[in-house]
N, C-alpha and C positions, 0 to 999 in steps of 0.2 A: 504494500500500500504506500503510495507516494502522496502525502498530504498536500504538497505544494500545488497540486492541481485543484484542490478543493478548499484550501485554507489560507487565510491571510497570515498565518504563522509560518515564518521561515527560519526562526532561530528559537530553540528551546534551551533555557538555562536550567540545569539540574543542580539544586542546592541542598545543603544539609551539613551537619557536623562531620568531622573526620570519622570515617568508619561507617557512615550511613549507607554507603554503596554507590556514591556518585559515579565513580569510574565504571564499575561493573554495569550499572543500569544505563549510564550514558552511552557506553559502547554498544550494548544490546539494542537500545532505542535507535541509535544512529544506523546500525545494521538493518534493523527492521524497516526503517523509513527510507533507507538508501541515501542517508545524509552524511555529511562530513562530521567527524568527531573531533572535538578540540578539548584536550585535557588541560583544565585551568591550572593544575599544580605545576605543569611544565612552564608556565609563564611567570612563576615566582622568580624574583631576582635571587642570585646565589646567596646574598646576605640573609634573606628570609629563610631559605632552606637550612642554612647553617644554624641560624638562631633556633628554629624549631627542632632541628636534630639535637641541639644541645639541651632541649627541654624548656626553652623560654618561649612563652606565648608572644605572638606578634601584637604590636600596637596598631592603632589606626594609622599612624604615620608610616609604619612599615608596610601596611597593606595598600597604601595609596598608589604607588607605581604598579603594583600587581593588578589592582582593579582597573587602572588606566589601560594596561595591556589587554585585559579581557574586554573592556569596552571597545578598544580599537579592533579587536578580532570580530566582535559583533557588528560594529559599524561597517567593516570591510565586507562581511557576508551580506549585509543588508544592501550596501551600495552595489554589489555585484549581482544581487538577486539570487544568490546561492543559499542553500539550506544547511544548517549545522545544529548539532547538539553540543553545548558548551557546559563543562562542569566548573563549579565555583562554590565554595562554602557559602558565600554571600550571607553571613550570619546576621548582619544588622540591616535594618531598613535603609540606613544611609548608604550602605554598600550597594544594595539593590537599586536604589535611586541612581547611583553613579553608573552602574553597568547596564541597567535597563531603562530607568527613567520613563520618558514618554515615547520611547522608540516603538513605533508601530511594527508589528510583525514578530515581536518577542514574547514568549510565554514562559512563565516560571513554573517549575516543578519542585515541590518541597518534599524531600525524603525525610519522614519523621519516624522516630522510634524511641523506645525507652532506653535510658542510659545503660542498663544491664545488658541488653541485646547488643548494643553498639560496642560496649566495652569488651564483650566476648569476641566480637569480630576483630577489633583492633589487636587484642592479645594474640589472636591466631595468625595475623598476617605478618609477613616477613619482607624486609627490604624497603619499607616505607620510611620516609624521613620524619614522619609525625609520630612521636612516642606516645604510648598509652597514658603517660602522666599528664598530657595536655588536654585530654578529653574533658575534664571538669571545666577547664577554662573555655572550651568551645561551647559547652552547654550554658555556662554563665554569660557568655556574650550573645548567645542565640536570641534573636527577636523573631519569633515565628511570623511568617507573612500573614498579613491581614486581608480581609475580603476585598478591600479596594485595590490590592495588588493582583487580584485575579489568579491566585495560585491554584495549581493542581496539587493537592496534598495527598500523599501516598504513604501508607504504613509500610515500613521496611521489613517487618517480621513475617514475610511471605516469600515464596519463590520469585526469583528475578523475572522469569517469563510472565508470571502473573502481574507483577509490578509494571512491566512494559506494556502488557495488554491494557491495563487500566489507564496508563498514560495515553496510549494510542486512541483508546475509546474516548477519553476526555477531549483530546485534540480534535477528533472527528466530530464530536458533538458541538464543539465550539465553532466548527466550520459550517454547520448546517444553518440555513435560515430558520428563524423562529416559525413554528407552526401556529396557525391561527388559534387563538384561545389559550396559548401557553405563555408562561413567563420564563425568561432565561436570566 
C-alpha cells in the first residue's frame, strides 16, 4: 500500500522514549509503505552521542543542532515531494514544534508504553549508545503529544507487525474524506 496516492501525509515522524521501538517500527513502517527510512539517532552530533554513552542526559541546548538536522531532513523530503518515515525521540512539545510545527504533510506517531516494558527492552539490546541508566531521564522529560498535535498513539506492548498495521490503518483513515453524518 502506497499512501502517497491517497494521503496528504508524506512524512511520518515516529517518536517515543529510548527503547520504545522507534527504529524497529520505523523501518517496518517504511518497508510496508515503500518509503525512505531516516534514523534520527544517526543525525546526532558526535558530542551528543559521547555524552549519552557516558551516561549524561542531553540538555535542550545539546538537542538543538540535532533537531535542526531532523527538521532539515523533513523539509528536504517535503520540498522534493518524496515520502519518508523519520525517527526522533521528540520528547517535548517544543521539540515537536521545531521539527514538525505547521509543516503540512507530516504526521506524528507516538510509541507509548510502561517504563517496565521499555526498561526490559533496553536491558536486552546491545551496541546502542543510550545506556539503560538514562531511561528515567527520558520519561521525566517526556511530554506526551496532545490532541491538537494530531498524534497516532500506539501501545508498544504488542507485536511490531500489529503496531505497523495500526499505524497504516490510522494513516489510511486520515486520508479518507469524511462520510456524511460522521465527525472526524
